[in-house]
N, C-alpha and C positions, 0 to 999 in steps of 0.2 A: 524235648521231642517235638513240641508244637513249633518251636523255632525252626527246626530242621524241615518240617513239613511245609511251613509257610515260606521259608526261603526257597525250597525246591519248587513250589507252585509259582512263586514270583519269577524264578529263573526260567522255568519252562514257558510261562506266559510271555515273557520278554523275548525269549528265543523264537517262539512261534511267530510273534508279531514282526520281529526283525527279518526272519526268513521269508515270511509271506510278503513283506514289503519289497524284498529284493529279488524275488523269483521273476525271471524274465518270461515273456510270453513266447517261449520256444520249448521244444522237446528234442531230446537226443535219442536216436534209434541206432542199434547195431544192425548191420546187414551182412549177408553172406550169399554170394552167387557162386554156384558150382555148375560147370557145363556137364551135359549128359555124358560126354565121352571122357570126362575127368581130365581134360587137357588144359582147362583154364578155370581159375577161381578169382574172385574179388571179395575182399572183406574190409570192413571199416565201419565208420559211423556217419550218419547224416544228421543235420540239424534242420528241423522243420518249424517254421513260424506259426503263429496262431491262425493264419489264413490257409495253412496246408501247403505252403510253398517251401521247397527244399532250398535253404539259403547257404548251406555249407556241407562239405564232404571231405573226409580224410580216410586214408586206407591204403591198400596195396592190391595190385593185380599180379598174379603169379601163374606160372605154368608155361604157356606158349611164349610169354614175355614176362619180364619182371619190371613193373613200373609202380611209381608212387602216386596215388591220387592227390592232386594238389588243390582241388577246389571245384566248386560248381560254377558253370558258366551261367551268369545271371540271365534271366528271361525278361527282356524289355517290354513284352506284351502280356505279362502274367495277369490272369491265369490262362490266357489264350496261348495256343502254340506259336512258336517262332522257329525260324531257320537258324541252324548253327552258323557261326561266322564263315565256315568254309562251304556252306550251302548243301552239305551232304546229309544232314539230319534235321528232322522236325522234332522239337521237344517242348515240354511245358514245365518241367521241374515240379510237378504237383504230387503230393503224397496223400493217399486216400485212406490209409489205415485199415479199415475193415475190408475183408475179402482180398482183392488184389491191391497191394500198396502202391503200385505204379500202373499207369494206363499205357495205351499204344504209343503215345508221344514220349513218355518216359523222362529220364534224367540225363542231362548232359554235363559231363565233367571233363577236366583236363588233367594231364599227368605231366610231371616234370621231365620225363624222358621223351615226350612226343610234342615238342613245341610246334604249333601250327596244325596239330591234329587234335581230335577229340574222341571221347568214348560216349556211347549212348546205351543206356540200360533201360529196356522197356518191356511191357507185357505183350507177347505175341498172341497168347490165348491164356485162359485160366490155367495156372500151374506151369506155364511155359514162358520163360523169359529169354530175351536175347541181349547179348552184350557184344556190340560191334565197335571197332576202332576205325577212324578215318585217319588218313595220313597225308597231310599237306594238300588236301583238296583233290587228290588223285585216285581215290578209291578206298576200299575196305580190306586191309590186310588180315584182319581178324574178324570172323563172324561166327559166334558161338551161341548155342541155345542151351538152356538149363533151368535150374530151379533157383528161386530166391526166397530167403527167409529174412524176416525183419522182426526184431524184438526191441521193446523199449529198454533203454539204458537208465539206471537209477540216476536221478538228478542230484546235483551237488547238495541241494537242500535236504534230500533224503539221507545222504551220508552225514551231513551236519547234525541232523536230528538224532541219528543213531549214535554218533559219537557223544553228543550232549547227554543222551540217556545213559550211556555207559559211564560217563564221567560223574553224573549225578548219583548213580548207584554206587560207584566207588567211594564217593564222598560220604554218602549215608553209611555205608559199611565201615568206613574208616572211623567215623565219629562214634558209631555204636561200639566198636572195639576199644575205644579210649574211655568210655564211660566207666566211672568207678563202680566196683562191685562190692556189695555189702554182704557181710556174713549172714547166713540164715539165722533167724531167731532161735534161741535155745529153749524157749519156754513154752 
């Protein structure tokens, strides 16, 4: 029994050390934008670095159009605002977490179906977000306002720890069931 406990403790300690050594300084968040008129939605994930800058985005836009979010347009002046390459949006790609996750400058991303155009998601006011599309520098074919929800997605290290815990419990349970059983004393 002592051997099982000490092996488990050593295994858990090693796993925690290895996972903490490999955890990147980034967080993943799931987001969901829904327009007030229910004509447009955008869902996916954003990756936020330790400085609060959104460095990646994946997902889909559906409703008025069906497009695949292909990534964030990097901000060369981060954390200060910058103009989109087509000059139609001001953005900063900063995530603020508490309260309003995005500010008035918001997040700029591109989609595979709109080369040369961009999407900007920003806070118009508390609880009111806007998602606009630019098209080849000639205007905004989609302009929607709605709500935005952002929740933290479990990190890979969290899933790894959970799997490791279940594996250890299975191993301990298996070893217990294999232990020889002695007949109770008769006397």
